[in-house]
KOLMAR-278235 format. One record per residue: residue in one letter; x, y, z of N, C-alpha, C in turn. Coordinates in steps of 0.05 Angstrom, whole numbers, padded with zeros to 5 digits, always signed. Each point is the difference from the previous one (the first is absolute). Layout:
REM KOLMAR-278235
aXYZXYZXYZ
...
This chain:
REM KOLMAR-278235
m-00650+00213-00305+00029-00003+00017+00012-00034+00001
r+00024+00001+00003+00004-00032+00001+00000-00016+00020
n+00009-00024-00005-00024-00019+00018+00021+00000+00022
s-00003-00006+00031+00014+00006+00023-00002-00023-00004
f+00026-00001+00028+00004-00030+00006+00005-00002+00039
c+00009-00018+00009+00001+00000+00029+00035+00002+00007
r+00003+00017+00015+00029+00002+00005+00001+00000+00033
v+00029-00015-00002+00001-00006+00032+00019+00020+00014
p+00008+00000+00023+00020+00020+00012+00015-00002-00011
a+00036+00016-00001+00019-00001-00004+00012-00028+00022
t-00007+00010+00024+00014-00018+00014-00007-00042+00011
s-00011+00003-00027-00001-00029-00003+00012-00022-00016
n+00009-00015+00009+00013-00017-00021-00013-00030-00015
s-00026+00013-00007-00020-00021-00011+00012-00010-00024
g+00015+00024-00020+00002-00003-00035-00015+00018-00014
d-00023+00009+00007-00017+00010-00014+00002+00028-00005
l+00023+00003+00012-00001+00034+00004+00028+00002-00029
r-00008+00018-00025+00016-00004-00020+00013+00023-00001
i+00025+00000-00005+00012+00033+00005+00022-00003-00025
a+00008+00023-00016+00008+00009-00016+00023+00017+00001
v+00026-00001-00007+00018+00026+00011+00011+00004-00041
l-00001+00022-00015+00003+00012-00015+00030+00019+00006
a+00023-00009-00014+00028+00004+00004+00011+00026-00020
d+00017+00013-00002+00010+00014-00021+00040-00011-00003
s+00007-00003+00017+00028-00012+00013+00005-00017+00017
d+00029-00006+00005+00001-00016+00019-00002+00003+00020
t+00006+00026+00014+00006-00001+00029-00039+00015+00004
r-00013+00005-00016-00029+00000+00009-00013-00018-00004
w+00001-00020-00020-00007-00034+00006+00001-00006+00031
k+00027-00001+00012-00002-00006+00027-00005+00009+00020
w-00003+00029+00001-00020+00022+00013-00026-00013+00002
g-00015-00008-00026-00029-00002-00011-00008-00023+00013
a+00026-00026-00016-00014-00028+00018+00004-00001+00033
l+00024+00008+00011+00007+00004+00026-00030+00011+00012
t-00005+00026-00011-00028+00022+00015-00022-00023-00009
a+00001-00014-00021-00030-00023+00004+00003-00013+00021
r+00025-00016+00000-00002-00022+00017-00001+00015+00033
r+00001+00018+00005+00000+00016+00023-00031+00002+00013
l-00017+00012-00021-00020+00005-00010-00028-00025+00011
a+00012-00022-00009-00015-00020-00007+00025-00029-00001
p+00001-00001+00035+00011-00029-00004-00002-00023-00002
g+00016-00006-00005-00019-00036-00011+00000+00003-00027
h+00000+00024-00019-00010+00007-00024+00013+00002-00015
r+00002-00019-00034+00028+00006-00014-00015+00015-00017
p+00007+00021-00014-00008+00025-00017+00009-00007-00027
a-00010+00000-00017-00001+00002-00026+00016+00023-00016
g+00017-00003-00020+00018+00022-00008-00005+00008-00024
f+00012+00028+00000-00005+00005-00031+00017+00015+00005
l+00020+00012-00027+00026+00018+00002-00016+00019-00031
l+00008+00028+00009-00019+00017-00019+00026+00008-00017
r-00005-00015-00026+00017+00010-00021+00013+00026-00005
g+00026+00003+00004+00010+00035-00006+00035-00010+00002
r+00011+00020+00002+00027+00008-00001+00019-00020+00021
a-00022+00005+00021+00026-00015+00024-00017-00035+00010
t-00021-00008-00033-00001-00028+00017+00022-00009+00005
p-00009-00017+00023+00020-00026+00014+00014-00023-00020
t+00024-00010+00000+00008-00022-00013-00010-00019+00025
a+00003-00029-00019-00008-00017+00032+00020-00009+00013
r+00027+00013-00008+00024-00001+00015-00011+00022+00032
q-00004+00029-00013-00008+00014+00025-00022-00006+00015
l-00018-00012-00006-00015-00009+00010+00003-00024+00023
g+00017-00020-00011+00008-00018+00023+00020+00013+00016
e+00014+00020-00007+00019+00014+00018-00021+00008+00025
v-00016+00020-00007-00021+00014+00019-00005-00027+00028
g-00001-00031-00011+00000-00009+00026-00030-00008-00002
i-00025+00010-00014-00014-00007+00007-00021-00015-00024
g-00004-00021+00005-00010-00028-00012-00021+00011-00018
t+00008-00002-00025-00024+00003-00013-00013-00022-00019
g-00003-00026+00002-00007-00016-00004+00008-00015-00023
p-00001-00027-00006+00008-00011-00027-00004+00019-00027
a-00030+00009-00017+00004+00015-00005+00005+00030-00007
g+00011+00009+00023+00000+00025+00003-00019+00026-00005
p-00002+00026+00010-00019+00023-00007-00003-00008-00032
a-00026+00014+00003-00005+00002-00037+00009+00031-00008
e+00014+00002-00018+00003+00029-00013-00026+00007-00012
v-00003+00023+00011-00022+00020-00020+00000+00028+00006
t-00013+00012-00027-00010+00026+00011-00012+00004+00007
c-00006+00028+00014-00017+00014+00007-00032-00010-00004
a-00015+00003-00019-00016-00016-00021-00003-00010+00000
e+00015-00026+00006-00006-00023-00009-00001-00017+00030
f+00014+00015+00026-00015-00009+00020-00017+00006+00008
l-00013+00035-00004-00030+00005+00001-00016-00019-00013
a+00011-00011-00030-00023-00016-00007+00000-00025+00012
e+00013-00014+00020+00007-00022+00015-00018+00000+00020
i-00002+00020+00017-00008+00001+00025-00029+00006-00006
g-00008+00010-00026-00020+00006-00007-00026-00017-00006
r+00021-00022-00018-00024-00029-00008+00006-00013+00029
a+00008-00002+00020-00002-00021+00029-00030+00006-00001
n-00014-00016+00017-00024+00008+00020+00004-00027+00015
g-00024+00000+00015-00007-00022+00015+00028-00004+00023
a+00009-00030-00003+00015-00007+00032+00033+00014-00027
e-00001-00004-00024+00021+00011-00010+00010+00024-00004
r-00017+00019+00020+00008+00032+00008+00027-00005+00011
y+00012+00035-00008+00014+00001+00027-00004+00016+00021
d-00002-00010+00020+00000+00010+00019+00005+00036+00005
v+00036-00014+00006+00009+00027+00004+00019-00001-00021
i+00020+00024-00006+00013+00007-00024+00018+00023+00013
v+00033-00012-00003+00015+00013+00021+00018+00023-00027
l-00008+00013-00001+00023+00019-00020+00029+00005+00002
a+00012-00009-00014+00028+00003+00018+00021+00013-00030
l-00012+00026+00003-00002+00019-00027+00018+00022+00004
v+00011+00016-00020+00005+00030-00002-00032+00013+00004
g+00004+00020+00004-00018+00020+00009-00020+00008-00027
g+00001+00000-00020-00013+00001-00027-00022-00024-00017
a+00024-00027+00017-00023-00021-00010-00010-00014+00018
v+00006+00018+00025-00023-00005+00016-00025+00012-00005
q+00013+00028-00005-00037+00015-00005-00015-00007-00023
a+00021-00012-00025-00023-00009-00022-00012-00038+00008
v+00014-00012+00023-00020-00027+00011-00023+00016-00002
l+00005+00019+00026-00024+00016+00012-00025+00007-00015
h+00019+00011-00020-00032+00013-00022-00010-00018-00012
g+00011-00024-00002+00000-00022-00020-00029-00016+00019
v+00013-00004+00026-00022-00022+00023-00026+00023-00002
r+00004+00032-00001-00029+00009+00000-00015-00002-00031
a+00016-00011-00013-00016+00007-00021-00009-00034-00006
l+00011-00017+00013-00017-00029+00000-00019+00006+00020
w-00003+00008+00027-00014-00002+00005-00007+00040+00016
p-00023+00001-00020-00006+00033+00003-00017+00003+00030
d-00015-00021+00004-00016+00002+00027+00011-00017+00018
p-00017-00002+00029-00001-00010+00011-00004-00038-00007
a+00027-00014+00015-00003-00022-00011+00025-00010+00012
a-00001-00037+00004+00024-00020-00001+00017+00009-00005
r+00020+00018-00004+00032+00002-00018+00017-00009+00023
p+00027-00005-00009+00016-00002+00015+00007+00017+00022
v+00016-00007+00029+00006+00033+00005+00030+00002-00005
l+00004+00027-00015+00033+00001+00005+00017+00018+00010
v+00027-00007+00009+00016-00006+00013+00022+00020-00013
t+00019+00015+00009+00024+00015-00011+00013+00014+00020
g+00023+00007-00008+00018+00011+00016+00027+00001-00005
y+00021+00007+00018+00030+00003-00006+00013-00031+00000
v+00022+00006-00009+00012-00025+00000+00034+00009+00015
g-00005+00029+00006+00033+00005+00021-00013+00020+00008
v+00019+00019+00010+00001+00032+00012-00008+00010-00027
v-00014+00023+00012-00018+00019-00023+00018+00029+00004
y+00023+00001-00015+00008+00030+00010+00000+00015-00038
e-00008-00002-00012-00014+00015-00025-00033+00003-00007
k-00003+00014-00010-00034+00000-00021-00010-00007+00018
l+00000+00007+00037-00029-00004+00011-00019-00003-00007
t-00006+00020-00009-00028+00021-00010-00017-00012-00019
d+00028+00000-00015-00011-00008-00028-00003-00035-00011
g+00016-00013+00019-00003-00026+00000-00023-00021+00020
l-00007+00026+00021-00024-00007+00008-00027+00006-00004
l-00005+00014-00020-00024+00004-00012-00010-00014-00015
l+00038-00005-00016-00016-00029-00026-00017-00020+00012
r+00013-00007+00037-00010-00027+00008-00028-00004+00011
h-00004+00040+00008-00032-00006+00006-00015-00005-00019
g-00023-00004+00025-00020-00027-00019-00004-00030+00016
a+00030-00001+00004+00000-00028+00003-00015-00005+00032
d-00012-00030+00001-00017-00001+00029+00026+00001+00028
l+00019-00009-00007+00027+00001+00017+00021+00005-00004
v+00009+00021+00008+00024+00022-00014+00026-00005+00022
l+00018-00021+00010+00011-00007+00020+00023+00015-00003
a+00006+00008+00032+00028+00021+00012+00010-00014+00009
n+00028+00002-00010+00024-00030+00018+00010+00017+00028
s-00018+00019+00009+00017+00016+00029-00028+00019+00015
p+00001-00006+00024-00019+00042+00003+00005+00018-00018
y+00027+00001+00006+00009+00021-00021-00016+00010-00025
d+00006-00032-00019-00017+00014-00017-00023-00006-00006
a-00012-00016+00022-00040+00006-00005-00006+00031+00011
a+00017+00016+00016-00011+00026+00003+00014+00011-00026
r+00020+00000-00010+00006+00019-00023-00013-00015-00019
f-00018-00021-00005-00021-00003-00021-00026+00010+00005
r-00006-00003+00026-00023+00015+00002-00012+00032-00016
a+00027+00007+00021+00005+00038-00005-00001+00003-00032
v+00008-00023-00010+00001+00011-00028-00031-00005-00020
y-00009-00023+00019-00031-00004-00015-00015+00025+00006
e+00004+00006+00023-00025+00019+00019+00019+00034-00010
g+00017-00004-00008+00004+00034-00009-00004+00006-00031
v-00016-00029-00007-00014+00009-00030-00031-00012+00002
g-00013+00000+00021-00021-00007+00003-00009-00023-00005
a+00012-00018-00005-00002-00034-00001-00003-00013+00028
a-00012-00027-00001-00006-00012+00022+00029-00016+00007
s+00002-00007+00020+00035-00006+00015-00014-00025+00014
d-00023-00014-00005-00008-00015+00023+00019-00034-00011
s+00006+00000-00026+00016-00013-00011+00029-00012+00011
v+00013+00020+00008+00027+00004+00012-00001-00024+00023
t+00018-00029-00001-00004-00004+00021+00027-00015+00009
e+00008+00004+00027+00027-00003+00002+00012-00031+00013
t+00021+00004-00019+00008-00032+00003+00035-00001+00001
a+00007-00018-00013+00030+00003+00007+00020-00012-00031
l+00021+00003-00009+00013-00013-00021+00000-00031+00001
p-00015-00018-00016-00010-00024+00007+00033-00023-00005
f+00022+00018-00007+00018-00016+00001+00018+00002+00026
l+00001+00008+00016+00010+00021+00030-00004-00029+00017
e+00023-00016-00005+00000-00035+00007+00027-00008+00014
g+00007-00021+00007+00031-00006+00001+00000-00006+00023
a+00019-00019-00003+00012-00001+00027+00015+00025+00013
p+00001+00006+00025+00012+00020+00011+00030+00003+00005
h+00010+00019-00009+00035+00004+00001+00011-00003+00027
e+00031-00018-00004+00003-00015+00022+00030+00022-00003
p-00001+00017+00018+00021+00021+00005+00031-00013+00004
g+00013-00002-00008+00026-00006+00022+00014-00019-00021
a-00016-00014-00018+00013-00020-00018+00021+00002-00018
a+00019-00022-00006+00027-00006+00001+00012+00012-00034
a-00016-00004-00013+00003+00003-00033-00013+00025+00005
r+00007+00021-00028-00017+00027+00002-00002+00008-00029
t-00023+00004+00001+00002-00007-00028-00023+00033-00010
v+00007+00014-00020-00016+00022-00001-00015+00000-00038
v-00025+00010+00006-00014-00001-00024-00007+00026-00002
f+00011+00010-00027-00014+00024-00015-00013-00005-00014
a-00028+00010-00001-00023-00008-00008+00000+00029-00027
v+00001-00005-00024-00001+00017-00017-00028+00001-00002
q-00009+00021-00019-00022+00002-00014+00000+00010-00029
p-00020-00007-00018+00000+00001-00025-00003+00028-00008
s-00012+00021+00011+00003+00027-00012+00015+00021+00017
v+00010-00003+00039+00007+00015+00014+00029-00009+00004
p+00019+00021-00005+00002+00011-00017+00003+00007-00024
e-00008+00014-00012-00008-00004-00038+00031+00005-00010
s+00018+00018-00009+00018+00004-00005+00023-00021+00000
r+00014-00012-00019+00016-00016-00005+00027+00009+00019
a+00003+00032+00002+00025+00011+00020-00007-00012+00028
d-00031-00001+00009+00003+00002+00025-00002-00038+00012
r-00014-00014-00024+00000-00032+00016+00027-00008-00009
t+00019+00009-00013+00029-00010-00003+00013+00011+00025
y-00011+00017+00011+00024+00016+00030-00012-00029+00021
l-00031+00015-00002-00014-00019+00029+00018-00043-00006
l+00005-00012-00028+00011-00025-00006+00024+00003+00015
a+00015+00017-00007+00029+00010+00005+00003+00000+00031
r-00016+00018+00013-00008+00001+00025-00001-00033+00020
a-00008-00012-00016-00006-00029+00013+00020-00009-00008
a+00009+00000-00024+00038-00022+00004+00015+00016+00024
a-00003+00021-00007+00019+00014+00013-00002-00009+00039
h-00027-00005+00005-00001-00011+00021-00004-00029+00015
a+00005-00017-00025+00009-00030-00006+00028+00007+00003
r+00022+00016-00012+00024+00002-00001+00018+00004+00030
l-00017+00021+00006+00001+00004+00029-00010-00012+00025
h-00014-00021+00006-00011-00020+00011+00008-00023-00003
p+00015-00011-00015+00011-00029-00008-00010-00021+00005
g-00015-00003+00032-00010-00026+00015-00039+00018+00000
r-00001+00021-00024-00030-00009-00005-00010-00003-00027
e-00018-00012+00002-00008-00013-00027-00018+00030-00016
v+00002+00009-00008-00024+00028-00015-00009-00022-00033
l-00035+00006+00007-00009-00014-00017-00017+00028-00023
v+00008-00005-00015-00026+00028-00021-00022-00020-00011
k-00027+00005+00014-00023-00015-00006-00005+00022-00025
l-00010-00014-00026-00010+00011-00026-00032-00005+00009
r-00012+00006-00016-00028-00005-00003-00003-00017-00029
s+00014+00002-00021-00010-00003-00026+00031-00007-00013
l-00013-00023-00017+00035+00002-00022-00012+00013-00027
p+00032+00003-00015-00005+00025-00023-00024-00017-00009
g-00012+00024-00014-00016-00006-00019-00037+00000+00004
e+00007-00012+00035-00032+00010+00015-00007+00022+00008
h-00017+00004+00008-00010+00023+00018-00020-00016+00026
t-00004+00023+00010-00014-00005+00024-00013+00025+00005
t-00009+00008+00026-00022+00021+00001+00007+00026-00023
h+00025+00008+00002+00019+00027-00011+00019-00014-00016
l-00008+00011-00020+00022+00008-00025+00029+00000+00021
e+00017-00024-00011+00029+00010+00006+00027+00006-00025
e+00001+00016-00003+00023+00011-00022+00027-00012+00000
q+00016-00005+00022+00017+00005+00013+00009-00021+00018
p-00006-00029-00012+00003-00020+00008+00026-00006+00025
y-00001-00009+00021+00023-00003+00018+00022-00021-00006
q-00009-00023-00027+00018-00021-00002+00009+00019-00024
r-00005+00016-00011+00017+00016-00029+00012+00016+00025
l+00005+00012+00018+00010+00019+00012+00024-00018+00013
a+00001-00018+00011+00014-00014+00019+00013-00010-00034
g-00001-00009-00016+00019-00006-00017+00018+00018-00008
r-00008+00026-00001+00021+00023+00003+00012+00018+00017
l-00003-00024+00021+00006+00021+00020+00038-00004+00006
p+00010+00028+00005+00033-00009+00009+00010-00016+00008
g+00010-00025+00003+00015-00019+00018-00022-00020-00002
g-00029+00007-00010-00023-00026+00013+00000+00003+00028
l-00017-00022+00003-00016-00003+00024+00020-00028+00007
p+00011+00017+00032+00015-00028+00015-00014-00017+00001
a+00017-00027+00014-00009-00025+00015-00012-00007+00010
n-00010+00020+00015-00019+00008+00026-00025+00007-00006
c-00002+00005-00026-00020+00025-00012-00009-00011-00022
r-00034-00011-00001-00012-00016-00033-00035+00020+00008
l+00001-00008-00029-00031+00007-00005-00023-00027+00008
v-00019+00006+00011-00015-00025+00003-00032+00001-00003
y-00007-00018-00013-00037+00000-00003-00012-00009+00021
g-00032-00006-00005-00011-00022+00018-00020+00019+00018
n-00008-00017+00011-00022+00007+00022+00015+00027+00022
m-00018+00024+00012+00023+00018+00013-00013-00017+00032
g-00011-00015+00006-00012-00016+00020+00017-00016+00002
a+00015-00012-00014+00020-00018-00002+00026+00017+00007
v+00016+00021-00013+00016+00006-00003+00007+00019+00028
l-00026+00009+00018+00002+00003+00018-00001-00009+00015
d-00006-00021+00003+00008-00029+00015+00027-00002+00021
g+00017+00010-00022+00030+00005+00016+00010+00021-00002
a-00015+00023-00002+00012+00028+00008+00006+00016+00014
d+00013+00010+00010+00015+00011+00025-00005+00030-00004
l+00000+00007-00033+00001+00026-00001-00013+00009-00027
l-00022+00017+00004-00015+00005-00036+00000+00027+00001
v+00015+00004-00034+00010+00034+00000-00016+00004-00023
t-00022+00023-00003-00002-00009-00026-00014+00043-00003
v-00009+00005-00018-00010+00027-00003-00025+00007+00006
s-00015-00009-00006-00035-00003+00011-00022-00026-00008
s+00023-00026-00009-00018-00018+00007-00018-00009+00021
t-00029-00013-00009-00012-00003+00013+00015-00030+00014
a+00015-00014-00012+00027-00019+00026+00006+00018+00011
a+00006+00025+00011+00004+00009+00030-00023-00011+00021
l-00029+00012-00015-00018-00012+00019-00010-00023+00009
e+00017-00020-00015+00004-00031+00012+00020-00007+00013
a+00024+00018-00003+00020-00004+00021-00006+00014+00025
m-00015+00021+00008+00001+00005+00022-00017-00007+00011
h-00022-00024-00006-00026-00014+00009+00021-00020+00004
r+00016-00017-00008+00013-00019+00010+00025+00009+00020
g-00001+00034-00002+00014-00003+00024+00033-00002-00011
v+00005+00003-00030+00025+00005+00000+00007+00029-00010
p+00028+00014+00010+00010+00017-00002+00000+00015-00031
t-00014+00017-00004-00009+00005-00028+00016+00042+00000
a+00006-00003-00027+00008+00023-00003-00003+00016-00020
v-00010+00026-00014-00019+00007-00014+00026+00024-00004
l+00008-00005-00024+00020+00019-00005-00002+00029-00001
t+00021+00017+00008-00011+00030-00012+00024+00008-00016
d+00025-00014-00013+00016+00007-00017-00012+00027-00021
l-00024-00006-00010-00002+00015-00027-00019+00015+00013
g-00007+00005+00031-00013+00020+00007-00026-00013+00002
i-00018+00022+00021-00031-00019+00012-00012+00019-00017
r-00016-00012-00029-00019+00011-00020-00021-00013-00005
e-00021+00018+00001-00027-00010-00014+00007-00019-00016
a+00012-00003-00017+00002-00006-00027+00010-00037+00000
l+00019-00001+00026+00013-00026+00007-00010-00010+00022
g-00031+00014+00021-00008-00025-00001+00012+00005+00031
n+00028+00007+00003+00010-00002+00034-00022+00005+00023
h-00012+00027-00008-00004+00024+00013-00026-00020+00018
h-00018-00016-00005-00017-00017+00009+00012-00008+00028
f+00027+00002-00002+00010-00020+00024+00010+00022+00025
l-00008+00023-00002+00006+00024+00021-00013-00009+00023
g+00021-00005+00017-00008+00001+00035+00004-00026-00003
s+00007-00021-00015-00006-00030+00011+00025-00003+00006
g+00023+00013+00000+00028+00001+00022+00021-00026-00027
c-00004-00002-00029+00009-00022-00014+00020+00015-00021
l-00006+00036-00003+00018+00007-00018+00022-00005-00002
a+00019+00001-00012+00027-00001+00001+00020-00005-00024
s+00029+00010+00001+00003-00006-00027+00021-00019+00004
w+00019-00015-00021+00018-00017-00011+00019+00004+00016
d+00012+00028+00003+00011+00016+00018+00002-00017+00035
e-00016+00005+00006-00009-00010+00037-00005-00026-00009
l-00017-00013-00015+00006-00037-00009+00025-00004+00000
d+00027+00007-00019+00029-00005+00005+00007+00000+00023
d-00013+00015+00017+00019+00009+00031-00023-00018+00019
g-00017-00018-00001-00002-00017+00020-00037+00005+00002
l-00003+00021-00013-00034+00001+00009-00019-00027+00003
l-00023+00003+00017-00013-00022-00015-00029+00013+00020
p-00012+00012-00023-00018+00023+00017-00032-00018+00018
k-00010+00014+00008-00017-00007+00021-00034+00007-00007
a-00018-00013-00012-00022+00018-00006-00017+00003+00023
d-00015+00023-00003-00014+00017+00027-00021-00020+00003
p-00007-00005+00023-00025-00015+00003-00030+00012-00008
g-00001+00026+00014-00027+00015-00009-00004-00002-00038
w+00025+00011-00003-00005+00008-00031-00001-00033-00016
l+00006-00023+00016-00016-00023-00017-00019-00006+00017
a-00017-00001+00016-00027-00005+00001-00017+00021-00019
e+00012+00028+00000-00019+00019-00019+00002-00004-00026
q+00023-00020-00013-00005-00004-00032-00009-00025+00003
g-00004-00018+00019-00011-00024+00004+00015-00022-00009
v+00026+00010+00010+00016-00032-00001+00009-00013+00020
t-00008+00013+00019-00007-00022+00019-00034+00001+00012
p-00018-00004-00014-00027+00007+00015-00008-00014+00020
a-00017+00014+00008-00011-00018+00034-00027-00019-00011
g+00002-00018+00006-00026-00020-00009+00005+00000-00028
e-00025-00024-00001-00004-00002-00032-00007+00005-00019
p+00030+00018-00017-00002+00021-00013-00029+00000-00023
f+00006-00028-00012-00035+00006-00018-00027-00016+00005
a-00002+00005+00032-00026-00003+00017-00024+00010-00012
a+00011+00037-00002-00023+00015-00003-00013-00004-00027
a+00020-00002-00026+00000-00006-00025-00022-00024-00007
r+00004-00027+00020-00009-00012-00005-00031-00001+00011
t-00002+00012+00025-00023+00009+00006-00020+00011-00023
r+00010+00023-00009-00013+00020-00013-00004-00017-00024
l+00016-00024-00020-00012-00014-00015-00011-00010+00006
a-00004-00015+00014-00024-00033+00012-00026+00025+00003
e+00005+00026+00010-00030+00014-00002-00009+00004-00040
l+00017+00007-00004-00007+00002-00036-00014-00025-00008
l+00016-00020+00008-00007-00024-00017-00025-00013+00016
a-00008+00012+00025-00022-00013+00009-00025+00012-00016
r+00001+00029-00012-00024+00007-00013-00004-00010-00028
e-00031+00001-00011-00008-00012-00023+00012+00013-00026
q+00001+00029+00013+00005+00018-00027+00017+00017+00010
l+00023+00013-00013+00012+00019-00003-00009+00022-00016
p+00013+00028+00007-00014+00027-00014+00018+00001-00017
p-00005+00017-00027+00020-00005-00020+00025+00012+00001
v+00016-00004-00006+00038+00015+00007-00004+00026-00005
a+00003+00019+00010-00003+00029+00000+00028+00017+00004
p+00025-00008-00017+00019+00017+00003-00003+00027-00009
y+00023+00008+00020-00004+00038+00003+00006+00006-00031
y+00016-00004-00014+00005+00006-00035-00021-00014-00016
t-00019+00026-00007-00015-00011-00012-00007+00023-00029
r-00017-00004-00028+00009+00018-00019-00006+00030+00010
a-00021-00002+00022+00000+00026+00011+00009+00018+00021
t+00016-00019+00018+00022+00014+00002+00034+00003-00006
a+00008-00023-00018+00024-00001-00018-00010+00001-00029
p-00006+00015-00015-00006-00004-00029+00026-00001-00021
g+00014+00013+00011+00024+00003-00015+00032-00031+00005
y-00016-00013+00032+00030-00017+00009-00017-00027-00006
l-00026+00000+00002-00014-00031+00007+00003-00016-00028
p-00011+00018-00028+00003-00012-00020+00025-00014-00008
g+00023+00014+00012+00030-00008-00018+00008-00028+00014
i-00011+00008+00026+00011-00020+00022-00021-00035-00010
l-00017+00006+00001-00022-00023-00016+00016-00014-00029
a+00002+00027-00019+00008-00013-00031+00021-00012+00012
r+00025-00004+00010+00016-00017+00004+00004-00025+00000
h-00031-00002+00017+00003-00027+00005-00028-00005-00013
h-00008+00005-00021-00020-00004-00028-00022+00000+00010
l-00010+00018+00012-00031+00004+00021-00006+00031-00011
a-00021-00002-00017-00023+00028-00005+00007+00014+00026
p-00018+00028+00001+00005+00018+00019-00026-00022+00034
d-00022-00012-00018-00016-00007+00023+00011-00024+00010
g+00019-00011-00008+00019-00025+00015-00010-00023-00016
t-00014-00009-00028-00002-00019-00018+00024+00002-00020
p+00003-00035-00001+00025+00005-00015-00008+00014-00035
l+00025+00011-00006-00011+00010-00026+00010-00026-00024
p-00007+00006-00025-00006-00022-00006+00020-00019-00015
g+00005-00017+00005+00025-00026-00003+00021+00004+00015
a-00017+00004+00029+00022-00003+00019-00006-00020+00013
v-00022-00016-00002+00004-00021+00008-00002-00023-00023
r+00024-00014+00000-00003-00026-00030-00017-00022+00012
l-00016+00001-00027-00028-00019+00005+00018-00031-00008
d-00014-00023+00014+00010-00031-00001-00004-00015-00027
s+00016+00013-00022-00003-00001-00032+00008-00051+00000
g+00007-00001+00022+00015-00037-00009+00022+00012-00005
e+00013+00015+00013+00033+00007-00015+00012-00038+00016
s+00024+00004-00018+00006-00024+00008+00024+00002+00024
r+00004-00026+00010+00029+00008+00022+00023+00004-00010
a+00002-00004-00022+00036+00004-00021-00013+00029+00006
r-00022+00024-00020+00005+00018-00003+00008+00017+00018
r-00013-00009+00032-00010+00014+00020+00033-00002+00010
w+00013-00022+00004+00027-00006+00001+00018+00026-00004
l-00001+00001-00033+00018+00014-00021-00020+00021+00012
r-00020+00020+00006-00006+00025+00014+00019+00007+00017
s-00009-00018+00018+00022+00006+00031+00029+00007+00004
r+00006-00025-00032+00037+00005+00004+00000+00027-00011
l-00017+00009-00026+00012+00025-00009-00001+00024+00020
r-00030-00002+00016-00015+00020+00027+00037+00000+00008
e+00014-00018+00017+00020+00001+00013+00021+00008-00017
a-00002-00003-00024+00033+00007-00009-00012+00041-00004
a-00020+00005-00007+00001+00032+00005+00005+00007+00022
r-00015-00010+00016+00006+00009+00033+00030+00000-00002
g+00018-00027-00004+00034+00013+00000+00006+00014-00016
a-00008+00012-00022+00013+00020-00018-00006+00024+00011
y-00023-00011+00011-00007+00035+00024+00021+00005+00020
r-00002-00017+00015+00018-00002+00018+00037+00002-00006
h+00002-00012-00028+00032+00008-00001+00005+00018-00002
g-00025+00028-00016-00001+00023-00003-00002+00019+00017
v-00009-00006+00028+00000+00015+00016+00028-00003+00013
q+00018-00024+00004+00021-00005+00014+00024+00010-00020
r-00004-00010-00025+00039+00007-00014-00008+00020-00028
v-00027-00001-00008-00006+00030-00017+00007+00036+00017
a-00032-00010+00019-00004+00026-00002+00023+00010+00017
p+00020-00009+00020+00019+00009+00012+00027+00017-00023
v+00001-00024-00025+00017+00019-00016-00007+00016-00015
i-00028+00003-00006-00017+00021-00008+00008+00031+00017
r-00013-00002+00026+00010+00023+00009+00027+00012+00003
r+00019-00021+00004+00023+00016+00002+00001+00009-00025
l-00001-00010-00023+00001+00017-00023-00003+00017-00001
g-00031+00005+00004-00013+00030+00001+00015+00015+00020
q+00011-00004+00022+00024+00018+00017+00020+00006-00023
l+00012-00005-00019+00024+00009-00013-00005+00016+00004
């Protein structure tokens, strides 16, 4: 059994609590860091970025508006992260770890932690959840997250769905804890402002096809021409060559360059933190972005587009009953949608009271225990023998959660120059992969249809 250590309640400001965030993209870093600060006010989380195709650049981390410190988060593999937390002991041990990851990566860490602490021990409290609207792969994603000590649900609606999934397979559901999206903040919208600013929040993967994305961009440009007194901002998530949570094969920047007639003077592409962009918005337009919830929380009129249909594949079906489903034609005619108060409350957009109070109470209870039971995911070699080993192998873990040979690089006294060279080669390889996704893959796909 590993050494025990003294832990303090999550609400303490003593600085004794050590909390870490492991994230795999820019948006999940934002969610994870803000969640950590909501769970443990006054404590600065340590940052780790899971190495992969969506590992964010320094520019992307700066854009999400969540400080990373002078050195920034450390880039690690899953096996390296497990080795890091397994080495720590005593005062150096992490008390809380927020897993801001895709479901498969969460499952890998859970099994890795179980391998590190197979018996009751003073191990870290594991927290996970979702960065936004959960409109697809509900069962798959939730079961991959089962085993964490806290599975955060962003609304009463989500909490009920999450518990139903776990109870439906006979798994414990007491880990499900209702909260809210941690970035629902900002100054309330002041209607009647002289300047009219429309923000079209695009998404990297919805819609997917070039034709649909070109259509939406053309409609935004047409709206700007129809309303020359309005400024239409096309809010982008990343520069070409960068990846966010989802792959983007058809970047809007390139589509804008090919748009007949181009963009009018009062329609432009913008980057930056979504909260800062919403500060001056009078209307938010999107297909199904989580930005819609941010805008609704502030009281900004929000339109969830129906132009391409209301479909599960688009995610806009999640907004049924919100009162915000609308088309570009209706927006052109002057519609400013008004969100339904009941829907907002049920979706956690306008939570009653402090939304993280229950999570902090639950966390404090866990931290007060000298030992925690071993992590117990629903997926095991007994329940999912044809599924789990493949998930773990992708993260270089054996079926029992231990690192595969060579998965953790031993400290060989490597020079700083060689470490720098390896990081540059890794970034070049990542750039080549992104180039292939955004430039080569679409061309091959079109040639295949000839």
